[in-house]
VEXBA-395202 format. One record per residue (C-alpha): residue number from 0; x, y, z; residue in one letter. Coordinates in Angstrom, 2 decimals, padded with zeros to 5 digits, always signed. Layout:
BEGIN
NUM,X,Y,Z,A
...
//
This chain:
BEGIN
0,+016.97,-151.26,+078.51,M
1,+019.01,-150.09,+075.79,K
2,+020.00,-146.53,+077.30,N
3,+019.61,-144.48,+080.16,A
4,+020.29,-140.92,+081.52,Y
5,+022.36,-141.30,+084.94,L
6,+021.45,-138.90,+087.77,Y
7,+023.64,-138.72,+090.95,V
8,+022.89,-136.09,+093.73,R
9,+024.31,-135.30,+096.89,V
10,+023.46,-132.24,+099.55,S
11,+025.95,-130.73,+101.29,T
12,+024.92,-131.80,+104.49,D
13,+024.38,-135.43,+103.79,E
14,+028.24,-135.31,+102.24,Q
15,+029.26,-133.78,+105.75,K
16,+027.33,-136.48,+107.86,R
17,+027.45,-139.72,+105.67,K
18,+030.28,-139.12,+103.38,G
19,+028.18,-139.31,+100.11,Y
20,+030.01,-138.17,+097.03,S
21,+029.21,-137.68,+093.33,L
22,+032.19,-139.52,+092.00,P
23,+031.39,-142.59,+094.07,E
24,+027.84,-142.89,+092.94,Q
25,+028.70,-142.04,+089.24,E
26,+031.27,-144.73,+089.41,E
27,+028.89,-147.50,+090.42,R
28,+026.18,-146.53,+087.76,L
29,+028.78,-146.47,+085.21,L
30,+029.84,-150.24,+086.40,K
31,+025.92,-151.30,+086.00,Y
32,+025.47,-149.97,+082.65,C
33,+028.52,-151.37,+081.45,K
34,+027.59,-154.87,+082.82,Y
35,+024.28,-154.77,+081.56,Y
36,+025.46,-153.15,+078.02,D
37,+023.22,-150.16,+078.94,I
38,+024.25,-146.79,+076.62,E
39,+024.75,-143.69,+078.77,V
40,+022.81,-140.73,+077.02,K
41,+024.01,-138.25,+079.87,G
42,+025.13,-137.91,+083.29,I
43,+023.74,-134.88,+085.69,Y
44,+025.55,-134.32,+088.69,R
45,+023.40,-132.43,+091.47,E
46,+024.76,-130.69,+094.70,D
47,+021.01,-129.99,+095.99,F
48,+018.46,-130.66,+098.64,S
49,+015.83,-133.31,+097.49,A
50,+013.12,-131.50,+099.39,K
51,+011.39,-130.61,+095.92,N
52,+012.44,-130.86,+092.28,F
53,+013.17,-127.34,+091.75,N
54,+016.96,-128.57,+091.34,R
55,+019.10,-126.81,+088.45,P
56,+020.60,-130.20,+086.96,E
57,+017.05,-131.94,+087.45,W
58,+015.53,-129.41,+085.27,N
59,+018.24,-129.69,+082.64,R
60,+017.77,-133.70,+082.85,L
61,+013.63,-133.03,+082.51,F
62,+014.20,-130.38,+079.53,S
63,+015.98,-133.14,+077.55,E
64,+013.41,-135.81,+078.26,I
65,+010.79,-133.33,+077.03,K
66,+012.70,-132.66,+073.77,K
67,+012.83,-136.05,+072.81,K
68,+009.40,-137.34,+073.86,S
69,+008.70,-138.92,+070.78,S
70,+010.67,-142.23,+070.25,G
71,+011.78,-145.03,+072.26,N
72,+011.11,-145.54,+075.95,D
73,+013.53,-143.56,+078.21,K
74,+014.97,-144.53,+081.39,N
75,+016.89,-142.48,+084.30,I
76,+019.07,-144.45,+086.62,L
77,+020.07,-143.39,+090.36,F
78,+021.43,-145.50,+093.39,I
79,+018.59,-145.21,+095.67,K
80,+015.31,-143.58,+095.88,W
81,+016.40,-140.98,+098.14,D
82,+018.72,-139.45,+095.57,R
83,+015.67,-139.08,+093.60,F
84,+013.40,-137.28,+096.27,S
85,+012.83,-136.99,+099.77,R
86,+008.99,-136.10,+099.48,N
87,+006.73,-138.66,+098.74,I
88,+004.08,-136.22,+097.33,E
89,+006.12,-134.52,+094.82,Y
90,+007.97,-137.89,+094.00,A
91,+004.50,-139.40,+092.96,Y
92,+003.77,-136.29,+090.88,E
93,+007.24,-136.36,+089.04,M
94,+006.74,-140.11,+088.19,I
95,+003.22,-139.31,+086.86,G
96,+005.10,-136.51,+084.44,K
97,+007.69,-138.86,+083.52,L
98,+005.29,-141.29,+082.58,R
99,+003.81,-138.86,+079.94,K
100,+006.88,-138.60,+078.44,Y
101,+007.74,-142.45,+077.99,K
102,+010.33,-142.37,+080.97,T
103,+010.95,-144.54,+083.77,T
104,+012.94,-143.74,+086.87,A
105,+014.83,-146.47,+088.58,K
106,+016.90,-147.08,+091.53,A
107,+019.75,-149.80,+090.97,I
108,+020.19,-150.75,+094.74,D
109,+016.29,-150.57,+095.37,Q
110,+015.10,-152.36,+091.98,P
111,+011.21,-152.19,+091.49,L
112,+009.09,-154.25,+088.81,D
113,+006.34,-151.92,+087.84,F
114,+004.55,-154.55,+085.77,S
115,+003.84,-155.96,+089.45,V
116,+001.12,-154.46,+091.28,P
117,+002.51,-155.27,+094.66,E
118,+005.73,-153.10,+093.76,S
119,+003.79,-150.08,+094.19,T
120,+003.73,-150.91,+098.17,V
121,+007.53,-151.26,+097.92,M
122,+007.62,-147.76,+096.15,L
123,+005.61,-146.10,+098.76,A
124,+008.12,-147.54,+101.29,V
125,+011.25,-146.39,+099.69,Y
126,+009.83,-142.92,+099.38,L
127,+008.40,-142.64,+102.72,A
128,+011.57,-143.45,+104.76,V
129,+013.49,-140.73,+103.28,P
130,+010.62,-138.02,+104.05,E
131,+010.37,-139.60,+107.51,A
132,+014.05,-139.32,+108.08,E
133,+013.99,-135.53,+107.06,N
134,+010.99,-134.77,+109.21,T
135,+012.95,-136.34,+112.16,R
136,+015.86,-134.77,+111.55,R
137,+014.25,-131.30,+111.17,A
138,+012.51,-132.11,+114.50,Q
139,+015.34,-132.79,+116.25,N
140,+017.19,-129.83,+114.93,T
141,+014.41,-127.41,+115.98,S
142,+014.48,-129.26,+119.38,N
143,+018.05,-128.56,+119.65,G
144,+017.79,-124.96,+118.88,I
145,+015.41,-124.26,+121.16,R
146,+017.30,-126.32,+124.01,R
147,+020.23,-124.19,+123.15,A
148,+018.43,-120.94,+123.39,K
149,+016.71,-121.69,+126.76,L
150,+020.31,-122.26,+127.75,M
151,+021.26,-118.62,+126.75,G
152,+023.00,-119.37,+123.58,R
153,+022.11,-118.24,+120.10,Y
154,+022.72,-120.97,+117.75,P
155,+021.05,-119.73,+114.46,N
156,+022.71,-117.56,+111.95,K
157,+024.05,-114.38,+113.80,A
158,+022.10,-111.16,+113.18,P
159,+023.68,-108.29,+111.61,L
160,+026.53,-106.74,+114.08,G
161,+027.26,-110.05,+115.44,F
162,+029.26,-113.15,+114.04,I
163,+028.67,-117.07,+114.77,N
164,+031.34,-118.66,+116.94,L
165,+031.86,-122.26,+117.97,T
166,+033.70,-122.85,+121.26,S
167,+036.07,-125.54,+121.81,M
168,+033.31,-127.93,+123.41,D
169,+031.39,-127.36,+120.18,G
170,+028.77,-125.22,+121.53,K
171,+027.50,-122.40,+119.38,K
172,+027.13,-118.81,+120.04,G
173,+027.36,-115.15,+118.73,I
174,+029.91,-112.24,+119.57,A
175,+029.94,-108.60,+118.32,P
176,+031.36,-107.91,+115.00,K
177,+032.97,-104.59,+114.20,E
178,+032.37,-102.20,+112.48,P
179,+028.81,-103.21,+112.02,E
180,+028.27,-103.61,+115.95,A
181,+029.48,-099.90,+116.73,E
182,+027.38,-098.49,+114.02,I
183,+024.20,-100.22,+115.07,I
184,+025.02,-099.07,+118.83,K
185,+025.16,-095.53,+117.24,W
186,+021.63,-096.17,+115.31,A
187,+020.11,-097.29,+118.37,F
188,+020.84,-094.09,+120.48,Y
189,+019.78,-091.76,+117.33,Q
190,+016.52,-093.20,+117.25,V
191,+016.30,-093.07,+121.30,A
192,+017.13,-089.41,+120.97,K
193,+014.06,-088.96,+118.32,N
194,+015.87,-086.04,+116.85,D
195,+016.18,-087.39,+113.29,H
196,+013.87,-089.40,+110.93,R
197,+014.30,-092.77,+110.56,I
198,+015.06,-092.52,+106.92,T
199,+018.12,-090.00,+107.78,E
200,+019.44,-092.42,+110.27,I
201,+019.57,-095.25,+107.69,I
202,+021.02,-092.95,+105.18,K
203,+023.83,-091.85,+107.62,I
204,+024.31,-095.58,+109.04,A
205,+024.87,-096.89,+105.36,N
206,+027.31,-094.36,+104.74,N
207,+029.29,-095.32,+107.84,K
208,+029.39,-099.06,+106.19,G
209,+026.22,-100.64,+107.55,L
210,+024.70,-102.57,+104.34,I
211,+021.03,-103.45,+105.08,C
212,+017.51,-102.33,+103.45,S
213,+014.66,-100.08,+105.15,R
214,+012.94,-103.25,+106.21,S
215,+015.94,-104.94,+107.52,H
216,+016.80,-101.82,+109.58,F
217,+013.64,-101.95,+111.26,F
218,+013.93,-105.83,+112.03,R
219,+017.11,-104.82,+113.90,I
220,+015.10,-102.29,+115.77,L
221,+012.70,-104.84,+116.98,H
222,+015.09,-107.58,+117.70,N
223,+015.60,-108.12,+121.57,P
224,+018.99,-109.84,+120.89,V
225,+020.85,-106.69,+120.51,Y
226,+020.27,-105.95,+124.32,C
227,+021.04,-109.68,+125.21,G
228,+017.76,-111.29,+125.20,L
229,+016.84,-114.34,+123.24,I
230,+013.10,-115.05,+122.45,P
231,+012.28,-118.55,+122.28,V
232,+008.87,-120.25,+120.98,K
233,+007.97,-123.10,+123.09,L
234,+006.29,-126.41,+122.15,E
235,+002.97,-124.81,+123.41,S
236,+003.31,-122.06,+120.84,S
237,+003.82,-119.44,+123.46,E
238,+007.16,-117.26,+123.61,E
239,+009.36,-116.92,+126.27,K
240,+012.35,-114.29,+126.60,V
241,+015.70,-115.85,+128.03,V
242,+018.77,-113.97,+129.09,K
243,+021.45,-114.48,+126.58,G
244,+025.07,-115.21,+127.49,L
245,+026.52,-113.20,+124.40,H
246,+027.50,-109.64,+125.01,E
247,+024.71,-107.28,+124.34,P
248,+025.43,-104.25,+122.17,L
249,+023.09,-102.03,+123.98,I
250,+021.03,-101.83,+127.38,S
251,+017.52,-103.05,+127.98,E
252,+016.53,-099.62,+129.10,T
253,+017.95,-098.28,+125.67,L
254,+016.23,-100.93,+123.61,F
255,+012.74,-100.22,+125.63,N
256,+013.12,-096.43,+124.83,Q
257,+013.65,-097.19,+120.99,V
258,+010.59,-099.39,+120.96,Q
259,+008.47,-096.78,+122.58,S
260,+009.69,-094.05,+119.79,V
261,+009.01,-096.49,+116.83,I
262,+005.65,-097.64,+118.02,N
263,+004.25,-094.32,+118.44,T
264,+003.32,-091.47,+116.12,K
265,+006.63,-090.06,+115.16,R
266,+005.34,-086.99,+113.33,K
267,+004.25,-085.41,+116.59,T
268,+007.94,-086.11,+118.27,T
269,+010.39,-086.07,+115.67,A
270,+012.32,-082.78,+114.78,K
271,+013.67,-081.54,+111.65,R
272,+017.49,-082.23,+111.78,N
273,+018.26,-080.11,+108.80,D
274,+016.72,-076.83,+110.32,L
275,+018.20,-077.85,+113.82,Q
276,+021.60,-077.84,+112.18,S
277,+021.34,-074.60,+110.18,T
278,+019.93,-072.63,+113.22,F
279,+022.11,-074.37,+116.40,F
280,+022.36,-070.71,+117.71,L
281,+018.67,-070.10,+117.83,R
282,+017.62,-069.66,+121.54,G
283,+021.08,-068.14,+122.43,F
284,+020.70,-064.86,+120.49,L
285,+019.26,-061.85,+121.85,T
286,+017.87,-058.85,+119.61,C
287,+019.91,-055.59,+120.06,P
288,+016.90,-053.55,+119.66,V
289,+014.08,-055.31,+121.92,C
290,+016.10,-057.73,+123.82,N
291,+013.86,-060.45,+122.66,R
292,+015.17,-064.02,+121.51,K
293,+015.98,-064.23,+117.76,L
294,+014.20,-067.07,+115.93,S
295,+015.34,-068.47,+112.60,G
296,+013.47,-069.34,+109.39,S
297,+014.59,-069.71,+105.80,I
298,+013.53,-066.96,+103.00,S
299,+012.97,-068.14,+099.32,K
300,+014.66,-066.28,+096.71,G
301,+014.45,-066.44,+093.22,R
302,+017.34,-069.18,+092.53,S
303,+017.99,-070.37,+096.10,K
304,+016.97,-070.23,+099.77,N
305,+018.77,-068.10,+102.28,Y
306,+018.47,-068.81,+106.07,P
307,+018.41,-066.12,+108.74,Y
308,+018.31,-065.20,+112.24,Y
309,+015.56,-062.70,+112.81,H
310,+013.30,-060.78,+115.10,C
311,+009.34,-061.15,+115.22,H
312,+008.64,-057.92,+116.90,N
313,+008.92,-055.85,+113.71,G
314,+012.32,-054.16,+114.41,C
315,+013.90,-055.79,+111.35,K
316,+016.95,-057.26,+112.61,T
317,+018.12,-060.01,+110.94,R
318,+021.73,-061.60,+110.14,I
319,+022.65,-064.50,+107.65,N
320,+022.47,-067.72,+109.51,A
321,+025.46,-069.29,+107.78,F
322,+027.78,-065.99,+108.09,F
323,+026.93,-065.71,+111.84,L
324,+027.61,-069.85,+112.40,N
325,+030.82,-069.57,+110.71,D
326,+031.87,-066.44,+113.42,C
327,+030.99,-068.53,+115.96,Y
328,+032.78,-071.78,+114.68,Q
329,+035.92,-069.67,+114.06,N
330,+036.04,-068.16,+117.61,K
331,+035.33,-071.59,+118.90,L
332,+038.32,-073.23,+117.05,Q
333,+040.44,-070.27,+118.49,Q
334,+040.42,-072.32,+121.81,L
335,+042.68,-075.19,+122.93,I
336,+043.55,-077.54,+125.70,L
337,+045.35,-075.37,+128.56,S
338,+048.82,-076.34,+129.47,N
339,+047.58,-077.94,+132.65,S
340,+045.17,-079.93,+131.06,A
341,+047.61,-081.10,+128.48,I
342,+049.84,-082.12,+131.64,E
343,+046.88,-083.54,+133.29,L
344,+046.29,-086.08,+130.37,F
345,+050.09,-086.75,+130.11,K
346,+049.85,-087.96,+133.78,K
347,+046.92,-090.03,+133.17,I
348,+048.40,-091.68,+130.13,L
349,+051.72,-092.33,+132.14,E
350,+049.80,-093.96,+135.06,E
351,+048.10,-096.33,+132.54,Q
352,+051.60,-097.47,+131.24,N
353,+051.01,-097.14,+127.65,I
354,+054.37,-098.55,+126.65,N
355,+054.24,-101.60,+128.51,T
356,+050.60,-102.33,+127.38,Q
357,+051.61,-102.05,+123.78,K
358,+054.51,-104.17,+124.14,A
359,+052.44,-106.97,+125.83,S
360,+049.91,-106.73,+123.04,Y
361,+052.36,-106.78,+120.62,L
362,+053.81,-109.93,+121.84,Y
363,+050.35,-111.42,+122.21,T
364,+049.65,-110.53,+118.50,Q
365,+052.77,-112.26,+117.37,K
366,+051.80,-115.31,+119.34,V
367,+048.42,-115.37,+117.91,L
368,+049.87,-115.20,+114.63,A
369,+051.95,-118.07,+115.03,R
370,+049.33,-120.49,+116.38,K
371,+046.95,-119.59,+113.35,I
372,+050.11,-120.53,+110.99,K
373,+050.09,-123.37,+112.91,E
374,+046.84,-124.44,+112.51,E
375,+046.75,-123.85,+108.82,G
376,+049.87,-126.39,+108.70,I
377,+048.11,-128.92,+110.52,T
378,+045.04,-128.71,+108.36,L
379,+047.37,-129.11,+105.40,S
380,+049.23,-132.05,+106.45,Q
381,+045.80,-133.50,+107.20,G
382,+044.68,-132.92,+103.92,R
383,+047.92,-134.83,+102.41,K
384,+047.29,-137.59,+104.76,L
385,+043.59,-137.94,+103.68,F
386,+044.35,-137.69,+099.91,I
387,+047.06,-140.51,+100.57,A
388,+044.69,-142.69,+102.09,G
389,+045.92,-142.65,+105.69,V
390,+043.38,-140.74,+107.29,L
391,+039.71,-141.76,+106.95,K
392,+036.93,-139.28,+105.75,I
393,+035.52,-138.96,+109.11,D
394,+038.76,-138.52,+110.92,D
395,+039.91,-135.84,+108.36,Y
396,+036.34,-134.18,+108.76,N
397,+036.85,-134.24,+112.68,E
398,+040.33,-132.57,+112.13,L
399,+038.99,-129.91,+109.77,K
400,+036.05,-129.10,+112.08,K
401,+038.50,-128.78,+115.10,E
402,+040.85,-126.63,+113.12,T
403,+038.44,-124.52,+111.82,Q
404,+036.86,-123.81,+115.20,V
405,+040.44,-123.34,+116.69,S
406,+041.61,-120.76,+114.01,T
407,+037.98,-119.01,+114.11,K
408,+038.56,-118.08,+117.99,N
409,+042.39,-117.25,+117.34,L
410,+041.42,-114.67,+114.62,K
411,+038.59,-113.11,+117.01,K
412,+041.23,-113.00,+119.60,E
413,+043.88,-111.29,+117.24,A
414,+041.30,-108.88,+115.99,H
415,+040.59,-107.76,+119.72,D
416,+044.09,-107.35,+120.02,V
417,+044.36,-105.09,+117.12,A
418,+041.48,-103.17,+118.01,V
419,+043.23,-102.47,+121.61,K
420,+046.47,-101.33,+119.80,L
421,+044.53,-098.92,+117.58,K
422,+043.30,-097.40,+120.81,A
423,+046.79,-097.13,+122.41,I
424,+047.75,-095.42,+119.21,D
425,+045.09,-092.84,+119.53,R
426,+046.24,-092.27,+123.04,K
427,+049.69,-091.57,+122.08,N
428,+048.80,-089.31,+119.52,Q
429,+047.10,-087.14,+122.34,I
430,+050.37,-087.24,+124.33,E
431,+052.43,-086.30,+121.69,E
432,+050.38,-083.23,+120.51,K
433,+051.85,-080.12,+121.72,A
434,+048.49,-078.17,+121.04,L
435,+045.23,-080.21,+121.06,V
436,+042.74,-078.48,+119.39,E
437,+039.48,-080.09,+120.43,I
438,+036.80,-078.02,+118.46,F
439,+038.75,-078.37,+115.10,K
440,+035.88,-080.53,+113.59,R
441,+032.86,-078.54,+115.07,F
442,+031.23,-078.42,+111.66,S
443,+031.03,-082.30,+111.81,E
444,+029.17,-082.26,+114.78,F
445,+025.55,-083.63,+115.11,E
446,+022.91,-080.78,+115.62,A
447,+022.10,-082.02,+119.36,S
448,+025.83,-081.81,+119.98,D
449,+026.37,-078.60,+118.67,K
450,+023.46,-076.89,+120.74,R
451,+024.62,-078.90,+123.80,H
452,+028.05,-077.18,+123.24,L
453,+026.67,-073.77,+122.54,V
454,+024.75,-073.96,+125.72,N
455,+028.24,-074.69,+127.51,L
456,+029.83,-071.54,+125.53,I
457,+027.28,-069.18,+124.56,P
458,+028.28,-066.27,+122.46,P
459,+027.95,-062.75,+123.90,T
460,+028.45,-059.17,+122.70,D
461,+027.45,-060.17,+119.41,I
462,+027.95,-057.49,+116.41,N
463,+025.35,-058.28,+114.01,F
464,+026.79,-055.96,+111.41,K
465,+030.15,-057.41,+111.36,T
466,+029.92,-060.59,+112.84,G
467,+032.47,-060.27,+115.91,D
468,+031.45,-062.03,+119.19,L
469,+032.79,-063.25,+122.40,S
470,+032.52,-066.41,+124.34,L
471,+031.49,-066.78,+127.75,D
472,+033.63,-069.24,+129.39,L
473,+032.59,-070.42,+132.98,N
474,+035.16,-070.78,+135.62,Q
475,+035.73,-074.66,+135.29,A
476,+036.38,-073.95,+131.30,L
477,+038.61,-071.16,+131.97,L
478,+040.83,-073.70,+133.67,K
479,+040.87,-076.28,+130.79,I
480,+040.72,-074.11,+127.63,L
481,+042.99,-071.11,+126.34,S
482,+043.36,-069.29,+123.42,K
483,+045.71,-070.21,+120.65,K
484,+047.57,-066.76,+121.05,S
485,+048.33,-067.69,+124.62,N
486,+049.71,-071.02,+123.97,Q
487,+053.42,-071.48,+122.71,K
488,+054.50,-074.57,+120.66,K
//
């Protein structure tokens, strides 16, 4: 052997479990080549799984072998055969390809003399052992995941809206992750209402910050994990549903409602949200001529469309929908909370003792920040001890794992405290306002909410020429609401 290419490989999983490293393999191969006076033509370093040969560095090496197919015989050196492959079928296929290009693969720790026929038996053993090890590990992992699920834990990668967590005892689980969790919860409620098309809900959810495709969104709607249930495939190929230990985003009742909606023909039940939003006063308006309920439709013009509330009885009563909607909205925005309602809210806030809560949360926030900083210092010191040779790699990995788990849990606690502080700030804003304009953002309400509000506060005494109207407030609302003109700052 006059020259050779060196191939060193390690997978991330092996590096964690066995402490394999690329520099160690490379150093041993270089010493071997120096001892036997072998010229190194190139070194290829791989951080990839050996389940097949679709690996970036191996593809580069194989391309180099094919370029220099003519000339002297070539060699590829590695430490053991499990660095070459962990699949016996693919390994034999690759060995055959290399022979076509006058190339021999050799392991320095498991040498074989291919001129001896019995060497093929040892080659089969060297290749079969890593594959059996992989298969056994995969089976143990699968059984472990199944056992965890049967116990109510979700050890897989967390679905969108959740985050993976590891408890102090090393057990894995999931917890809601904001803001995705709140958006997904909102999406389930919208689908259950069946007032919107799925495409519209996806578009709004994406605008709110939920990054997912249409197919991913449907997988979310079908996933029972969101209602606290975990599906488990048993060894008998049967599927069982287990009550999960994680916090659900929605109830089982809501999940079942969504399934009944998406598994039926939505064309017969879904309503056009754009028309509902445009004609949210339809059903509450009466024709001044014939006293029939006014309908609503869009009239096509030359350049654009014009929405109108109109009568079907031939009395030609009609009014521009946008104009009347604005008149109602402007009238509605004149209503604010009454003094008595504001005083009631203040008393409720006082009873909750907001200031004491805020002080407690701020103190907790400082304590958590200090603990997170301490964990970072501990990991930094451990890294220095590892570099200095005081800590062994197993001890350092254990310290690193414990520190990361602790830091992740502390950060989750800090996030929960920050959410509570924001909620307190919102309450304080309500308490500090002299005027509470609860209908200020009426135009941003959803169509169903607008119609519900119109049902509570319907328009009366409408002048279809000028748009003047009054609002019909019942006795309960009169005690809560008042007009701006009657309110003093």
